[in-house]
DOBASE-623982 format. One record per residue: residue number from 1; residue in one letter; chain; x, y, z of N, C-alpha, C, O, CB in turn. Coordinates in steps of 0.1 Angstrom, whole numbers, plus 5000, padded with zeros to 4 digits. Atoms other than C-alpha are relative to their C-alpha. Glycine has a CB too. Example, Ala and Ser with C-alpha at 12.3 -4.5 7.8 and 13.67 -1.06 7.14 Angstrom:
BEGIN
NODE     k   r   c    n.X    n.Y    n.Z   ca.X   ca.Y   ca.Z    c.X    c.Y    c.Z    o.X    o.Y    o.Z   cb.X   cb.Y   cb.Z
NODE     1   A   A   5009   4988   5000   5123   4955   5078   5009   5012   5000   5019   5012   5007   4990   5000   5012
NODE     2   S   A   4991   4989   5000   5137   4989   5071   4992   5011   5008   4997   5022   5009   5004   5005   4986
***
This chain:
BEGIN
NODE     k   r   c    n.X    n.Y    n.Z   ca.X   ca.Y   ca.Z    c.X    c.Y    c.Z    o.X    o.Y    o.Z   cb.X   cb.Y   cb.Z
NODE     1   M   A   5013   5001   4996   6097   2098   8718   4992   4989   4991   4984   4981   4996   4993   5013   4999
NODE     2   I   A   5004   5012   5010   6089   2076   8686   5004   4985   5006   4996   4975   5006   5008   5002   4985
NODE     3   S   A   4994   5013   4996   6110   2049   8699   4994   4993   5011   4991   4981   5012   5013   5001   5003
NODE     4   W   A   5007   5007   4990   6095   2045   8731   4982   4998   5000   4976   4992   5009   5003   5008   5012
NODE     5   Q   A   5011   5000   5002   6060   2048   8717   4998   4986   4994   4990   4978   4997   4997   5010   4993
NODE     6   M   A   5004   5015   5006   6068   2017   8695   5005   4989   5008   5000   4978   5004   5007   4997   4986
NODE     7   E   A   5000   5009   4988   6082   1997   8725   4987   4998   5004   4981   4987   5002   5008   5007   5012
NODE     8   E   A   5012   5006   4993   6052   1999   8742   4991   4996   4994   4983   4989   5000   4995   5008   5008
NODE     9   K   A   5009   5006   5007   6033   1991   8715   5002   4987   4997   4992   4979   4995   5000   5005   4990
NODE    10   E   A   4994   5012   5004   6055   1961   8709   4997   4992   5015   4995   4980   5016   5017   5003   4996
NODE    11   A   A   5005   5006   4985   6048   1954   8748   4988   4995   4999   4985   4983   5004   4999   5009   5011
NODE    12   I   A   5015   5000   4998   6012   1957   8744   4997   4985   4992   4990   4976   4997   4993   5015   4991
NODE    13   N   A   5004   5013   5008   6012   1931   8716   5006   4987   5001   5002   4977   4995   5003   5003   4988
NODE    14   M   A   4991   5012   4995   6037   1906   8731   4988   4997   5013   4983   4985   5013   5019   5004   5006
NODE    15   F   A   5011   5005   4988   6011   1906   8765   4987   4996   4992   4981   4986   4997   4997   5013   5011
NODE    16   V   A   5012   5008   5008   5981   1898   8741   5003   4988   4995   4996   4978   4999   4995   5007   4990
NODE    17   F   A   4997   5013   5004   5998   1871   8722   5003   4990   5013   4997   4979   5012   5013   5001   4991
NODE    18   L   A   4995   5006   4991   6012   1857   8754   4984   4996   5009   4981   4984   5013   5012   5009   5006
NODE    19   G   A   5013   5003   4994   5977   1859   8771   4991   4993   4991   4981   4989   4997   4994   5012   5006
NODE    20   I   A   5012   5010   5007   5956   1840   8742   5011   4988   5001   5005   4978   5002   4992   5005   4981
NODE    21   D   A   4993   5012   4998   5986   1815   8744   4997   4991   5013   4995   4979   5013   5013   5005   5001
NODE    22   F   A   5005   5005   4986   5979   1811   8782   4989   4993   5001   4988   4981   5005   4996   5010   5008
NODE    23   M   A   5014   5008   4996   5942   1808   8779   4996   4989   4992   4986   4983   4994   4987   5010   5000
NODE    24   M   A   5003   5013   5011   5943   1782   8752   5006   4988   5009   5001   4977   5010   5011   5001   4983
NODE    25   V   A   4994   5014   4994   5967   1761   8773   4991   4997   5011   4987   4986   5012   5017   5001   5006
NODE    26   L   A   5009   5002   4991   5943   1766   8804   4989   4992   4995   4985   4982   5000   4995   5012   5005
NODE    27   L   A   5016   5006   5006   5910   1758   8781   5006   4986   4997   5002   4978   5005   4993   5009   4982
NODE    28   Y   A   4996   5014   5001   5927   1725   8769   5003   4990   5009   5002   4978   5007   5010   5000   4994
NODE    29   L   A   4996   5008   4987   5940   1713   8802   4987   4998   5006   4984   4986   5008   5011   5008   5011
NODE    30   I   A   5009   4999   4994   5909   1720   8816   4988   4990   4993   4982   4982   5000   4998   5012   5001
NODE    31   I   A   5008   5007   5008   5887   1704   8790   5006   4987   4999   4997   4979   5000   4999   5006   4986
NODE    32   G   A   4993   5010   5000   5912   1674   8788   4998   4993   5013   4995   4981   5013   5014   5003   4999
NODE    33   I   A   5001   5011   4987   5909   1664   8825   4984   5001   5003   4979   4995   5012   5012   5004   5016
NODE    34   L   A   5017   5005   4999   5870   1666   8822   4999   4991   4995   4994   4982   5001   4988   5007   4994
NODE    35   F   A   5001   5012   5008   5873   1643   8795   5003   4987   5008   4994   4979   5010   5010   5000   4987
NODE    36   I   A   4994   5010   4996   5895   1619   8813   4990   4996   5015   4989   4984   5018   5015   5004   5001
NODE    37   R   A   5005   5001   4988   5875   1622   8846   4982   4997   4997   4975   4993   5005   5004   5014   5009
NODE    38   S   A   5016   5002   5003   5838   1619   8829   4996   4984   5001   4984   4981   5001   4997   5004   4983
NODE    39   N   A   5005   5015   5001   5838   1580   8830   4990   4996   4988   4980   4988   4990   4993   4997   5014
NODE    40   G   A   5007   5004   5010   5825   1578   8797   4988   5009   4996   4982   5008   4986   4995   4988   5003
NODE    41   R   A   5015   4988   5003   5797   1606   8800   5004   5011   4990   4995   5015   4984   4995   5009   5016
NODE    42   A   A   4996   4992   5007   5816   1631   8780   4998   4997   4984   5000   5005   4975   5012   5002   5004
NODE    43   I   A   5000   5004   5015   5810   1610   8748   4990   5005   4992   4990   5003   4979   4999   4987   4999
NODE    44   R   A   5010   4994   5005   5780   1628   8742   5005   5015   4992   4999   5020   4982   4989   5002   5011
NODE    45   Y   A   4993   4987   5006   5802   1659   8733   5010   5000   4985   5015   5008   4978   5010   5004   5012
NODE    46   L   A   4990   5002   5012   5821   1642   8706   4991   5000   4986   4982   4991   4985   5008   4985   5003
NODE    47   T   A   5010   5000   5010   5804   1650   8673   5002   4987   4991   5013   4983   4988   5001   5014   4991
NODE    48   G   A   4997   5010   5007   5796   1622   8651   4997   4987   5006   4995   4976   5000   5013   5001   4995
NODE    49   H   A   5003   5012   4989   5789   1597   8681   4988   4996   5002   4981   5004   5008   5004   5002   5012
NODE    50   D   A   5013   5006   4999   5760   1577   8681   4996   4999   5015   5003   4991   5022   5000   4987   4992
NODE    51   L   A   5004   4998   4987   5743   1585   8714   4989   4988   5006   4985   4989   5018   4995   5015   4999
NODE    52   D   A   5008   5009   4996   5720   1555   8714   5006   4987   5006   5000   4978   5012   4993   4998   4989
NODE    53   E   A   4994   5013   4995   5747   1530   8722   5003   5004   5015   5004   5015   5019   5015   4995   4991
NODE    54   N   A   4999   5000   4988   5752   1523   8756   5014   5005   5005   5023   5004   4997   4995   4988   5004
NODE    55   I   A   4989   4996   4996   5778   1538   8780   5011   4987   5003   5009   4981   5014   4997   5010   5011
NODE    56   S   A   4995   5012   4998   5803   1508   8777   5016   5005   5002   5019   5017   5001   4995   4988   4987
NODE    57   N   A   4987   5001   4997   5842   1502   8783   5004   5010   4989   5010   5020   4992   5006   4986   4999
NODE    58   K   A   4994   4991   5013   5848   1516   8747   4996   5014   5002   5004   5022   4997   4993   4995   4984
NODE    59   S   A   5004   4985   4999   5830   1550   8755   5010   5003   5012   5016   5015   5012   4983   5004   5004
NODE    60   K   A   4991   4994   4989   5852   1553   8785   5014   4999   4995   5022   5008   4999   5000   4993   5015
NODE    61   E   A   4986   4999   5006   5885   1544   8766   4997   5009   4991   5008   5015   4988   5006   4987   4995
NODE    62   L   A   4999   4990   5012   5873   1567   8738   5002   5015   5009   5009   5024   5006   4984   4999   4989
NODE    63   C   A   4998   4987   4993   5870   1594   8764   5013   5003   5005   5017   5015   5006   4990   5001   5011
NODE    64   I   A   4989   5000   4993   5902   1588   8780   5012   5004   4989   5022   5012   4991   5001   4985   5007
NODE    65   I   A   4990   5000   5015   5922   1586   8747   4995   5018   4995   5005   5026   4995   4992   4984   4985
NODE    66   C   A   5005   4987   5005   5905   1620   8735   5005   5012   5011   5010   5022   5008   4983   4999   4998
NODE    67   G   A   4997   4989   4992   5910   1637   8767   5018   5000   5003   5023   5010   5007   4991   4997   5014
NODE    68   K   A   4986   4999   5002   5949   1629   8766   5002   5007   4989   5009   5017   4991   5006   4989   4998
NODE    69   Q   A   4996   4991   5011   5949   1642   8732   4996   5015   5000   5002   5023   4993   4994   4995   4988
NODE    70   I   A   5005   4988   4998   5931   1672   8741   5010   5005   5010   5010   5017   5009   4986   5001   5005
NODE    71   M   A   4993   4994   4991   5955   1680   8767   5015   5000   4990   5022   5010   4991   4999   4991   5015
NODE    72   K   A   4989   5001   5010   5986   1670   8740   4997   5013   4996   5007   5021   4997   5000   4989   4989
NODE    73   W   A   5000   4987   5007   5970   1703   8722   5011   5011   5008   5019   5019   5003   4982   5005   4999
NODE    74   S   A   4995   4988   4994   5981   1724   8749   5012   5000   5001   5017   5010   5006   4995   5003   5013
NODE    75   L   A   4985   4996   5000   6017   1718   8745   5001   5008   4988   5008   5019   4989   5010   4986   4999
NODE    76   C   A   4997   4988   5013   6016   1736   8711   4998   5013   5005   5005   5022   4999   4989   4999   4988
NODE    77   F   A   5002   4986   4998   6004   1766   8729   5010   5002   5010   5016   5012   5008   4985   5005   5004
NODE    78   I   A   4986   4999   4992   6032   1762   8756   5012   5002   4992   5021   5010   4997   5003   4987   5007
NODE    79   I   A   4987   4997   5006   6058   1762   8731   4998   5012   4991   5007   5018   4987   5005   4987   4992
NODE    80   G   A   5003   4988   5007   6039   1789   8711   5000   5012   5010   5002   5024   5006   4985   4999   4994
NODE    81   F   A   4997   4990   4989   6042   1808   8744   5015   5004   5003   5018   5016   5004   4995   4994   5011
NODE    82   A   A   4988   4999   5001   6079   1803   8746   5005   5008   4989   5013   5017   4992   5003   4989   4999
NODE    83   I   A   4995   4994   5015   6085   1814   8706   4995   5015   5004   5004   5023   5004   4991   4992   4983
NODE    84   D   A   5005   4988   5000   6064   1844   8713   5008   5011   5012   5007   5023   5010   4986   4997   5002
NODE    85   L   A   4993   4993   4994   6085   1856   8740   5015   5005   4993   5023   5013   4998   4999   4994   5012
NODE    86   L   A   4988   4995   5009   6115   1859   8713   4994   5008   4988   5000   5018   4984   5010   4988   4995
NODE    87   W   A   5006   4994   5011   6091   1868   8683   4986   5001   5002   4979   4991   5003   5003   4993   4988
NODE    88   V   A   5014   4997   4996   6060   1882   8690   4991   4996   4986   4993   5001   4975   4997   5017   5006
NODE    89   G   A   5009   5000   5009   6032   1868   8670   5002   4985   4992   4994   4978   4987   5001   5013   4991
NODE    90   A   A   4997   5013   5009   6052   1838   8654   4997   4986   5007   4997   4975   5001   5015   5000   4995
NODE    91   G   A   5002   5013   4994   6046   1813   8680   4985   4996   5004   4982   4985   5008   5008   5000   5014
NODE    92   L   A   5015   5000   5001   6008   1818   8681   4996   4993   4986   4989   4983   4985   4994   5015   5002
NODE    93   I   A   5002   5006   5016   6007   1811   8643   5006   4986   5001   4999   4976   4999   5008   5009   4986
NODE    94   L   A   4994   5014   4998   6030   1781   8650   4990   4989   5003   4985   4980   4997   5010   5000   5010
NODE    95   A   A   5011   5007   4991   6008   1768   8676   4985   4996   4993   4981   4984   4993   4996   5010   5012
NODE    96   A   A   5011   5001   5007   5975   1772   8657   5002   4990   4987   4992   4984   4983   4996   5014   4997
NODE    97   I   A   4998   5007   5012   5990   1753   8626   5003   4986   5007   4996   4976   5003   5013   5006   4990
NODE    98   L   A   5000   5011   4992   6003   1726   8650   4986   4993   5006   4983   4982   5002   5008   5004   5011
NODE    99   N   A   5013   5002   4993   5971   1723   8669   4989   4995   4987   4982   4986   4990   4995   5015   5007
NODE   100   T   A   5013   5007   5009   5948   1717   8636   5008   4988   4995   5001   4978   4993   4994   5011   4986
NODE   101   I   A   4996   5014   5003   5974   1688   8625   4995   4991   5009   4989   4981   5006   5014   4998   4999
NODE   102   L   A   5004   5010   4990   5968   1674   8659   4985   4997   5001   4982   4986   5004   5004   5004   5014
NODE   103   I   A   5014   5002   5003   5929   1678   8654   4996   4991   4990   4987   4983   4992   4993   5012   4996
NODE   104   I   A   5001   5008   5014   5932   1663   8620   5002   4985   5007   4994   4976   5006   5012   5005   4987
NODE   105   R   A   4995   5013   4996   5952   1633   8637   4990   4994   5006   4986   4983   5002   5011   5000   5008
NODE   106   L   A   5010   5004   4991   5925   1629   8663   4990   4995   4995   4985   4984   4999   4995   5009   5008
NODE   107   M   A   5013   5004   5005   5897   1628   8640   5003   4987   4993   4994   4978   4993   4994   5009   4991
NODE   108   V   A   4994   5013   5009   5918   1601   8618   4998   4988   5011   4991   4978   5009   5018   5003   4994
NODE   109   F   A   5001   5008   4990   5923   1582   8651   4988   4994   5004   4986   4982   5004   5004   5006   5010
NODE   110   R   A   5012   5002   4995   5890   1582   8662   4992   4992   4990   4984   4983   4994   4993   5013   5004
NODE   111   N   A   5005   5007   5009   5877   1570   8629   5003   4986   5000   4994   4977   4999   5004   5005   4990
NODE   112   H   A   4994   5011   4998   5899   1542   8632   4995   4991   5011   4993   4978   5010   5011   5003   5001
NODE   113   F   A   5003   5006   4989   5890   1535   8668   4984   4995   4998   4980   4983   5000   5001   5011   5011
NODE   114   E   A   5015   5006   4998   5853   1534   8663   4996   4988   4988   4987   4980   4991   4989   5014   4997
NODE   115   N   A   5001   5009   5011   5855   1513   8629   5005   4987   5004   5002   4978   4997   5007   5004   4988
NODE   116   G   A   4993   5013   4994   5874   1486   8649   5012   4998   4994   5018   4987   4997   4992   4987   4999
NODE   117   K   A   4985   5003   5010   5907   1490   8625   5012   5001   5010   5023   4999   5006   5002   5013   4987
***
């Protein structure tokens, strides 16, 4: 009886972690697609960007680049989903760490892009 209850708890935990992974994948894919299709208008959602600048090709290019990078973030959680099927919780932790690294990488890239380096 105790082992049955433990298996049920493990199954519930696994579905919670898989649900979080799946929702993050959907969220990042939708946001990435919206950035790419915004035709430069999504530039106002990027922090630190000067809104007084006109929407130019640079803004459109930056939106496309950011949209593609955001869509890459979903890959972390797809990998995390697969790992969570084997080891519950380990995939979500790994996905969060990889996602943080990719966010920092995008911030550095944006700094270089906006400064013209």
